[in-house]
C-alpha positions, 0 to 999 in steps of 0.5 A, spaced: 403 305 884 404 312 884 407 315 878 414 319 878 410 325 876 406 326 882 411 324 887 416 329 884 410 334 884 409 333 892 417 333 893 418 340 890 411 343 891 410 345 884 407 342 877 414 342 874 416 335 873 422 332 871 420 324 870 414 320 868 412 313 868 410 309 874 415 309 880 418 302 883 417 301 891 424 304 892 423 310 889 416 311 892 420 310 899 425 315 897 421 320 894 415 320 900 420 321 906 417 325 911 420 326 918 415 323 923 414 326 930 408 322 933 409 315 934 404 310 937 406 306 943 407 299 940 414 296 940 418 294 934 417 286 931 423 282 934 429 282 930 428 289 927 434 293 930 438 287 928 435 288 921 436 295 921 443 295 923 445 290 918 442 295 912 446 300 915 452 296 915 451 295 908 452 302 906 459 304 903 464 305 907 471 308 905 477 303 905 472 298 908 475 302 915 468 302 918 469 308 922 462 309 925 458 305 931 451 306 933 448 305 940 441 303 941 436 306 946 430 302 948 430 303 956 425 309 957 429 312 963 435 313 958 431 315 953 428 320 957 435 323 959 437 323 952 430 327 950 432 332 955 439 333 952 436 333 945 432 339 946 427 336 950 423 333 944 418 328 946 417 324 940 424 321 942 421 319 949 415 316 944 419 312 939 420 305 941 427 305 939 432 311 939 439 310 935 445 314 936 450 314 930 457 316 932 464 317 929 468 312 932 476 312 931 476 308 938 476 301 934 482 303 929 486 306 935 485 299 938 487 296 931 493 300 931 495 298 938 494 291 936 498 291 930 503 296 934 503 301 929 503 309 931 496 310 928 498 318 926 493 318 921 488 318 926 490 325 928 488 328 922 481 332 920 480 327 914 479 321 919 474 325 923 470 327 916 471 320 914 467 317 920 462 322 920 461 321 912 461 313 914 456 314 919 451 318 915 451 313 909 449 308 914 444 312 918 441 313 911 440 306 909 437 305 916 432 310 915 430 307 908 430 300 911 425 302 916 421 306 912 420 300 907 418 296 913 412 301 914 416 305 920 417 312 921 423 316 922 426 323 925 433 325 925 435 328 931 441 333 930 440 336 937 444 331 939 450 335 938 447 341 943 450 337 949 456 333 946 459 332 953 453 330 957 451 325 951 458 322 952 457 321 959 450 318 959 452 313 954 459 312 957 463 313 950 470 311 950 475 316 947 475 318 940 468 316 940 463 322 939 455 322 938 453 325 931 446 325 931 440 321 933 435 317 929 428 316 932 424 310 930 417 307 931 410 306 928 407 313 926 401 315 929 395 314 924 392 321 926 398 325 924 397 328 918 404 331 916 405 331 908 411 331 904 415 337 905 417 341 899 425 341 897 429 346 894 428 346 886 433 342 882 435 348 879 438 350 885 442 344 887 443 341 881 450 343 877 451 340 870 458 340 868 461 346 871 458 351 877 455 357 874 454 362 880 448 366 878 446 370 884 440 373 880 437 366 878 439 364 885 434 370 888 429 367 884 430 360 886 429 362 893 423 366 892 420 360 889 422 356 894 419 361 900 413 361 896 412 353 895 414 352 903 408 358 905 403 354 900 405 347 904 405 351 911 398 354 909 395 347 907 398 344 914 394 349 918 401 352 920 400 359 921 406 365 922 412 360 920 417 365 917 420 364 910 425 359 909 430 364 907 428 368 914 429 362 918 436 360 915 438 367 916 436 367 923 439 360 924 446 362 922 446 369 925 449 369 931 453 364 936 447 363 940 443 360 934 448 354 934 444 352 940 451 350 944 454 347 938 459 352 938 464 348 943 465 342 938 472 344 936 474 344 944 469 338 945 473 334 939 480 335 943 477 333 949 474 326 946 481 325 943 480 327 936 487 331 936 485 333 929 490 337 925 
């Protein structure tokens, strides 16, 4: 069993560690997560989808309102269309299972109608936030469950690039919208991708109060740029911009949002009358 120290060194891309001793299987699964974008053409075992969704439903849900749903896609033709809408990413076609996690206020709309109540609360931003958070918690449970079974996963935020077309493809009712996708399958053993370093603990962990130290943060950014550069070099990835440069480009213009700037309008069209 791997040591916590070794796992943390890989996760942060440096020799600094914040733990010791042997890791348990849960920590090994969590700390060794990596996105998989190469799958072998092998179907999942029967019942895997249902187990994964049950794991997702075991996540916390605010007030037990369960404001999320998930749509499974296994048909090659439909996966092909989904892949095209999600940045034309081929690993979505390769994966035997593609899940679309949705904010779902349609269910509570029906409950309100059945109980003959106004459902005014469904028109507020809080409910969309709740649905998005619930879906994210469920998806992370699904991801961990999948990885514990030896499967690989990759989140697909590009599902948000074409929200109207995605809703049409999957026949979503009003007050349902796709938030992100999740490709699941058996990793290709030939894929040599390693655990990618994350920002250091000192950058994301604030103790008791938030201390805004721009000088310290600049050093944290530099350290992380160096850690990622070292990682990319080890993976034979040349010419990749530094993390800070890539982030700055990603939020520099409307065009860099890859079509997602229309989301406020699309939410209104989909029946999310947010106040």
